[in-house]
C-alpha positions, 0 to 999 in steps of 0.5 A, a space after each residue: 500500500 502506497 501512502 500519500 506521505 511516502 518518500 521514495 527514491 530508486 537508484 542503481 548500486 554497483 555491488 563490488 565483492 558482493 558488498 555494499 553499505 548504507 549509512 546515516 551520516 554521523 553513525 559511529 559504526 563503519 559498514 566495513 566493520 560489520 560481519 562479512 558473512 554469510 552470503 545473502 545477509 544484512 547486518 545492521 548496527 546503529 545507523 549502518 547497514 552492510 548488505 552481502 549479495 549472493 553474487 560478485 560484481 553486478 549492478 542492482 536496483 536499490 529502492 529506499 522509502 520512508 513509510 508511516 507503516 510497514 508495507 504489506 505488499 512490496 512487489 512480486 518476488 520480493 522476500 523479507 530479509 529482516 527488520 532492524 532498528 535504525 538510528 538516523 543520526 544526521 539524516 543524510 544517507 551515504 551509499 558505499 561500495 568497496 571502491 566508491 561511495 558518497 551521499 545520495 539524495 535520500 534523507 531521514 528525519 535527523 535523530 529519529 529511530 526507524 525500523 528498517 525493513 529489507 526485502 530482496 528479489 532474485 537473491 537466492 538465484 543470483 549466484 547461479 545466474 551470475 556464473 551461468 547465463 550471465 557468464 562473460 556478460 558485462 555489465 551484469 544487471 538484473 540479478 537482484 533488486 533491494 527495497 529498504 523501507 524506513 518506518 518511524 517507530 515513534 520512539 527516540 530510544 537509543 539503538 545499541 551497537 548490538 548487531 542483528 543479522 541472519 546469524 542473530 535473528 532479526 525481530 520486529 517492533 514486538 520482538 518477534 521473528 518474521 514469519 518467513 525467517 529461516 535460520 
């Protein structure tokens, strides 16, 4: 469901070495300091997220949005990876890869705690397609799409530096694991 006050931005991220990071400026956590595995995981700590793809170097579509409540439907083929608390710090978002990065035109309300929901489409088969049908093709596109939704929690409690990941199950606002959690 698209809300009238929803803010949305779509961009392309050039994933290198299966990695990219998304950070709120002012976060004390550096994305490259978060756990580097397993493939397909997202690790989040205090305004910083590390995304680990199932495929090596390729271009992926990244959609960022702010919604007043969690979307019930985000599109065919998208699977919820998890949900984590996310502190916006200064509000300006930075998109990083191992060899590049910088501020992007997406802002959160400063000093606000959000629940960050991450969905991925195509991730489970990305590695197989990377080495199969796309072998020798450059640039590689269409392997994965990511949707990152930020929902204000209405709480200004501090997000701890404790990292949640696929090895430490994500939880929703009520402390429950997502229904499709496998791990």
